[in-house]
C-alpha positions as CSV (number, residue, x, y, z in Angstrom):
1,M,-12.8,2.3,-94.0
2,S,-9.1,3.0,-93.8
3,A,-8.5,1.7,-90.2
4,S,-7.5,-1.9,-89.8
5,P,-9.6,-4.4,-87.8
6,V,-9.4,-4.2,-84.0
7,D,-6.2,-5.9,-82.8
8,V,-7.7,-8.2,-80.1
9,E,-4.3,-9.9,-79.5
10,L,-2.7,-6.5,-78.7
11,I,-5.6,-5.7,-76.4
12,A,-5.1,-9.1,-74.7
13,A,-1.4,-8.5,-74.3
14,R,-2.0,-5.0,-72.8
15,E,-4.3,-6.7,-70.3
16,G,-1.6,-9.2,-69.4
17,I,-3.4,-12.1,-71.1
18,R,-1.4,-14.5,-73.2
19,I,-2.8,-16.1,-76.4
20,V,-1.9,-19.7,-77.1
21,R,-2.8,-21.6,-80.2
22,I,-3.3,-25.3,-79.7
23,D,-5.4,-28.2,-80.9
24,L,-8.5,-28.1,-78.7
25,G,-10.5,-30.7,-80.6
26,S,-14.1,-29.6,-80.7
27,L,-13.6,-26.5,-78.6
28,E,-13.3,-23.1,-80.2
29,G,-11.3,-21.7,-77.3
30,R,-11.1,-21.5,-73.6
31,M,-9.7,-19.2,-70.9
32,R,-7.8,-20.3,-67.9
33,E,-5.3,-19.3,-65.3
34,D,-1.9,-20.9,-64.8
35,D,1.3,-20.0,-62.8
36,D,2.1,-17.2,-65.3
37,G,-1.3,-15.6,-65.2
38,W,-4.3,-15.7,-67.5
39,L,-4.3,-17.1,-71.0
40,I,-6.7,-17.6,-73.8
41,E,-6.3,-20.8,-75.7
42,V,-7.6,-20.7,-79.2
43,N,-8.1,-23.7,-81.4
44,S,-5.3,-23.7,-84.0
45,D,-7.4,-25.7,-86.4
46,R,-10.1,-22.9,-86.7
47,S,-10.1,-20.0,-89.1
48,L,-8.6,-16.6,-88.2
49,T,-12.1,-15.2,-87.8
50,S,-13.0,-17.9,-85.3
51,Q,-9.7,-17.4,-83.4
52,R,-10.3,-13.6,-83.3
53,F,-13.8,-14.1,-81.9
54,S,-12.5,-16.6,-79.3
55,V,-10.0,-14.0,-78.1
56,G,-12.7,-11.4,-77.9
57,H,-14.9,-13.8,-76.1
58,G,-12.3,-14.6,-73.5
59,L,-11.6,-10.8,-73.0
60,G,-15.3,-10.4,-72.4
61,H,-15.2,-13.0,-69.6
62,R,-12.3,-11.3,-68.0
63,K,-13.6,-7.7,-68.3
64,M,-17.0,-8.8,-66.9
65,G,-15.4,-10.6,-64.0
66,H,-16.9,-14.0,-64.9
67,H,-15.4,-16.8,-62.8
68,G,-15.9,-19.5,-65.3
69,C,-16.0,-20.0,-69.0
70,G,-18.6,-22.1,-70.7
71,T,-20.5,-22.9,-67.5
72,D,-23.2,-20.3,-67.5
73,L,-25.5,-19.5,-70.5
74,K,-26.1,-15.9,-69.5
75,Q,-22.3,-15.3,-69.1
76,E,-21.6,-17.0,-72.4
77,R,-24.1,-14.7,-74.1
78,E,-22.6,-11.7,-72.4
79,A,-19.1,-12.7,-73.6
80,N,-20.4,-13.2,-77.1
81,V,-22.0,-9.7,-77.2
82,F,-18.7,-8.3,-75.8
83,A,-16.7,-10.0,-78.5
84,A,-19.0,-8.7,-81.3
85,E,-18.9,-5.2,-79.9
86,L,-15.1,-5.3,-79.6
87,L,-14.5,-6.7,-83.1
88,I,-17.2,-4.7,-84.9
89,P,-17.5,-1.3,-83.2
90,L,-20.7,0.4,-84.3
91,A,-19.1,3.7,-85.2
92,L,-16.6,1.9,-87.5
93,L,-19.4,-0.2,-89.0
94,K,-21.5,2.8,-89.8
95,K,-18.5,4.4,-91.5
96,A,-17.7,1.2,-93.5
97,M,-21.3,0.9,-94.7
98,A,-21.0,4.2,-96.4
99,K,-18.7,2.5,-98.9
100,H,-19.4,-1.3,-98.6
101,R,-22.8,-2.9,-98.9
102,S,-21.8,-6.6,-99.2
103,L,-21.9,-8.9,-96.3
104,G,-18.7,-10.6,-97.4
105,E,-16.9,-7.3,-97.9
106,L,-17.9,-6.1,-94.4
107,A,-16.9,-9.4,-92.8
108,G,-13.6,-9.2,-94.6
109,L,-12.9,-5.6,-93.5
110,F,-13.5,-6.5,-89.9
111,Q,-11.9,-10.0,-90.1
112,V,-15.0,-11.6,-88.7
113,S,-17.2,-14.4,-90.0
114,K,-20.2,-13.6,-92.2
115,E,-22.4,-15.0,-89.5
116,A,-21.0,-12.6,-86.9
117,M,-21.4,-9.7,-89.2
118,Q,-24.9,-10.7,-90.1
119,I,-25.9,-10.9,-86.4
120,K,-24.3,-7.5,-85.7
121,L,-26.1,-5.9,-88.6
122,Q,-29.4,-7.5,-87.6
123,E,-29.1,-6.4,-84.0
124,Q,-28.4,-2.8,-85.2
125,G,-31.3,-2.8,-87.7
126,M,-28.9,-2.4,-90.5
127,L,-29.2,-5.8,-92.3
128,L,-31.6,-4.6,-95.0
129,R,-29.1,-1.8,-96.0
130,L,-26.9,-4.5,-97.7
131,S,-27.0,-4.8,-101.4
132,S,-25.5,-8.3,-101.3
133,F,-25.3,-11.2,-98.9
134,D,-22.3,-12.9,-100.6
């Protein structure tokens, strides 16, 4: 795959959403509104892949018109699915799998965690196409 991973921060910026990295303790991220508009706070202590997923998750909440973040299990699942779809578009995944069959390689290409990539592949019925799970 020659294309770089989806730039979720650019998407957020174009949507008028600011990204702020701060220490959030046990939280991965959160979305809130302040006097300057919407912002997604991501935990600065987490990995880049976790931060990217948190941004995608927050974008999911906004795009789906959810009024809260972390308060409704159905909405949290929807935001997770949105983030996975945004970060790992199926067309790009299929193209990448023509050359890469390692879970770690695919996760690295899309800058997502191995867990996120495994879930995406499993949901698409593509997990058994891997030659390696490292």
